[in-house]
C-alpha positions in Angstrom: 46.8 111.0 136.0 48.8 108.9 133.1 51.1 110.5 130.1 49.5 109.3 126.9 52.5 109.7 124.1 51.3 110.6 120.5 54.1 108.8 118.4 55.2 111.1 115.2 55.8 109.1 112.8 57.5 112.2 111.1 60.6 111.9 113.4 62.1 109.0 111.7 63.4 111.8 108.8 65.5 113.6 111.3 66.3 110.9 113.8 65.4 107.6 112.3 67.8 106.1 115.5 66.0 108.0 118.1 62.6 107.0 117.1 63.4 103.2 116.2 64.3 103.1 119.9 60.4 104.1 120.7 58.7 101.5 122.4 55.6 102.9 120.4 56.9 102.1 117.0 55.9 99.0 116.8 52.5 100.0 115.9 50.0 97.9 113.3 47.2 100.7 112.1 51.3 102.0 111.2 52.0 99.5 109.0 48.6 99.0 107.0 48.8 102.6 106.4 52.1 102.7 105.1 51.8 99.8 103.0 49.3 101.3 101.3 51.2 103.9 100.5 54.0 101.7 99.3 51.6 100.1 96.9 50.2 103.0 95.2 53.9 104.7 95.1 55.4 101.3 93.8 52.4 100.7 91.3 52.3 104.6 90.0 56.3 104.5 89.6 56.2 101.2 87.6 53.5 102.1 85.4 55.8 105.6 84.9 58.9 103.6 84.3 57.2 100.9 81.8 55.1 103.3 79.9 51.7 101.6 80.9 50.2 105.1 80.1 50.3 103.8 77.0 48.3 101.0 77.2 46.2 101.5 79.8 43.7 104.9 81.1 44.6 107.0 83.7 42.0 105.7 86.3 42.6 101.6 85.3 46.4 102.4 86.9 45.0 104.5 89.8 42.1 102.4 90.4 44.5 99.4 90.2 47.1 101.0 92.9 44.0 101.7 95.2 42.8 98.2 95.4 46.1 96.2 95.4 47.7 99.1 97.8 48.1 97.2 100.4 48.3 93.8 99.7 51.6 94.7 97.6 52.8 97.0 100.3 52.2 94.0 102.6 54.7 92.2 99.8 57.0 94.5 99.6 57.1 95.2 103.5 57.5 90.4 104.2 60.1 89.9 101.6 62.3 92.5 102.0 62.0 92.1 105.9 62.7 88.7 105.2 66.1 89.2 103.7 67.7 92.2 105.5 67.3 89.4 108.0 68.8 86.9 106.1 71.6 89.0 104.9 71.6 90.7 108.4 73.3 87.5 109.7 76.3 88.0 107.6 77.6 91.1 109.6 76.1 89.5 112.4 73.4 92.0 113.2 71.1 91.0 116.5 67.3 92.2 115.3 64.6 90.0 115.3 62.5 89.6 112.3 59.8 91.5 114.0 62.4 94.4 114.4 63.9 94.6 110.3 60.6 94.8 109.1 59.7 97.8 111.1 62.9 99.3 110.5 61.9 98.9 106.7 58.4 100.1 107.4 59.3 103.4 109.5 61.8 103.7 105.9 59.3 104.3 103.7 57.7 107.4 105.9 58.6 109.6 102.7 56.9 107.8 100.3 53.7 109.9 102.0 55.6 112.6 100.3 56.4 111.0 96.9 52.5 109.8 97.2 52.1 114.0 97.2 54.4 114.5 95.0 52.9 111.9 92.6 49.8 113.5 92.9 50.4 116.5 91.6 52.1 114.6 88.3 48.3 113.3 87.9 47.0 116.8 88.5 49.5 118.4 85.8 49.5 115.3 82.8 46.0 113.9 83.5 46.3 111.1 80.7 49.8 111.8 79.9 51.1 111.5 83.3 51.9 107.9 82.7 53.7 108.0 79.8 57.7 109.3 80.4 58.7 110.1 76.3 55.2 112.7 76.5 56.4 114.3 79.0 60.3 114.5 78.3 59.3 115.3 74.9 57.4 118.2 75.7 58.5 121.8 77.3 58.2 121.0 81.0 57.4 123.4 83.4 59.2 124.7 86.7 56.6 122.4 88.8 56.9 119.0 87.0 60.8 120.1 87.3 60.1 120.3 90.9 57.4 117.2 91.5 60.3 115.5 89.7 63.2 116.4 91.5 61.3 115.9 94.6 60.6 111.9 93.7 64.2 111.7 93.8 65.5 113.4 97.0 62.8 111.9 98.5 64.1 108.3 97.1 67.4 108.8 99.1 66.0 110.0 101.9 64.4 107.3 102.3 67.4 105.0 101.8 69.7 107.0 104.1 66.8 106.4 106.8 67.3 102.4 106.2 70.1 102.8 106.7 70.1 103.9 110.0 67.0 101.9 110.6 68.5 98.6 109.8 71.9 99.8 111.8 69.6 100.2 114.5 67.7 97.6 115.2 70.8 95.4 113.9 73.4 97.2 116.3 75.7 98.4 114.2 76.6 101.2 112.6 75.2 103.0 109.1 78.3 102.0 107.0 77.3 98.1 107.8 74.0 98.6 107.2 74.8 100.1 104.1 76.2 96.3 103.0 73.0 94.6 104.6 70.1 96.6 102.7 72.6 96.9 99.3 73.3 93.0 99.5 69.5 92.9 100.2 68.2 94.5 97.5 70.5 92.9 95.2 68.7 89.4 95.6 65.2 91.2 95.3 66.5 92.7 91.8 67.6 89.0 90.6 63.7 87.9 91.7 62.3 91.2 89.6 64.4 90.2 86.9 63.9 86.2 87.0 59.8 87.0 87.5 60.1 89.8 84.4 61.8 86.9 82.3 59.4 83.8 82.7 56.2 85.5 83.2 56.4 88.3 80.3 59.0 86.3 77.8 57.0 83.2 78.1 53.7 83.7 79.4 53.2 87.3 77.6 51.7 88.9 80.3 53.6 91.8 80.4 50.7 94.5 81.6 49.9 92.7 84.4 53.2 91.4 85.8 55.1 94.6 85.9 51.8 96.3 87.8 52.6 94.0 90.0 56.2 94.0 90.3 57.6 94.9 93.7 60.8 96.7 92.5 
């Protein structure tokens, strides 16, 4: 009788390196689901940071996030994996593009909890959920504080996971992986900045550009 192994995605949050050694960790279904979650969280985060709640109703932002979540998530996964692979060569990393793709994908598991926190924020503030000036201009409840703190905590957590997953597939320590990741994020930041500079400044597509911007 064959022993069926059930993959537990949450294990990556406590043992990133051990998780990446599991053969079943390369799952296309996991990539699809996490891409959707990452895409939705990204649209919510950008909408909040840029105060798009002043221009659009929460329903428009939510529907946009749900519809575009998967393509946005996949775009983030592949472009990040590409630069992780490229910059990793500087540090003599041994991971393949596929290895780096899954290293990044699994580091996004904490975004599930960020999505739950976003649902809480939307339920709490309703049509003002994506207007930061309104939220911070009011007496913030303890629940709101906890939800916002959760966003920060899980952002840091997924970064720590990424250092270890990248280090595992690249064959070096998390300390070296930090530089691999930071260099990648620096490149992505520059791309994002140029994207906004060109399309927002010259063509005045701020509302569209910011909602699909990947950083």
